[in-house]
C-alpha positions as CSV (number, residue, x, y, z in Angstrom):
1,X,-55.6,37.6,-10.5
2,X,-51.8,37.0,-10.8
3,X,-52.5,33.0,-10.7
4,X,-54.7,33.6,-13.9
5,X,-51.9,35.5,-15.6
6,X,-49.4,32.9,-14.5
7,X,-51.5,30.5,-16.6
8,X,-51.4,32.7,-19.6
9,X,-54.8,34.3,-19.4
10,X,-55.1,37.7,-20.9
11,X,-55.8,40.9,-19.0
12,X,-59.1,41.1,-20.9
13,X,-60.1,37.7,-20.1
14,X,-59.2,38.1,-16.4
15,X,-61.5,41.2,-16.6
16,X,-64.4,39.4,-18.1
17,X,-64.1,36.5,-15.3
18,X,-64.1,39.3,-12.6
19,X,-66.8,41.2,-14.3
20,X,-64.6,44.3,-14.7
21,X,-63.0,46.1,-17.5
22,X,-59.4,45.4,-18.7
23,X,-58.6,48.9,-17.8
24,X,-59.5,48.0,-14.0
25,X,-57.7,44.9,-14.2
26,X,-54.3,46.8,-15.5
27,X,-55.1,49.5,-12.5
28,X,-55.3,46.8,-9.9
29,X,-52.1,45.0,-11.3
30,X,-50.3,48.5,-11.1
31,X,-51.4,48.9,-7.5
32,X,-50.1,45.3,-6.7
33,X,-46.9,46.0,-8.4
34,X,-46.4,49.0,-6.5
35,X,-47.1,47.6,-3.1
36,X,-44.7,44.8,-3.5
37,X,-42.1,46.9,-5.3
38,X,-41.8,45.5,-8.8
39,X,-42.0,47.2,-12.0
40,X,-44.3,44.7,-14.3
41,X,-47.0,42.4,-13.7
42,X,-44.6,39.7,-15.2
43,X,-42.3,40.5,-12.2
44,X,-45.3,40.3,-9.7
45,X,-46.3,36.9,-11.1
46,X,-42.7,35.8,-10.5
47,X,-42.6,37.3,-7.1
48,X,-45.8,35.5,-6.1
49,X,-44.8,32.3,-7.5
50,X,-41.3,32.4,-5.6
51,X,-43.1,32.8,-2.3
52,X,-45.6,30.0,-3.5
53,X,-48.5,32.2,-3.4
54,X,-49.8,31.0,-6.6
């Protein structure tokens, strides 16, 4: 999910690819952000990129 966002894919398009709603994607992103201790999805993407996870 973060890799797709890093490529510039919209949340709604990610949802369509995963066969879930955009709202579900946003909720999952919020959970990811909470777990890694960042405030936004952009920060989560940067966090993952710095650690070479994406």
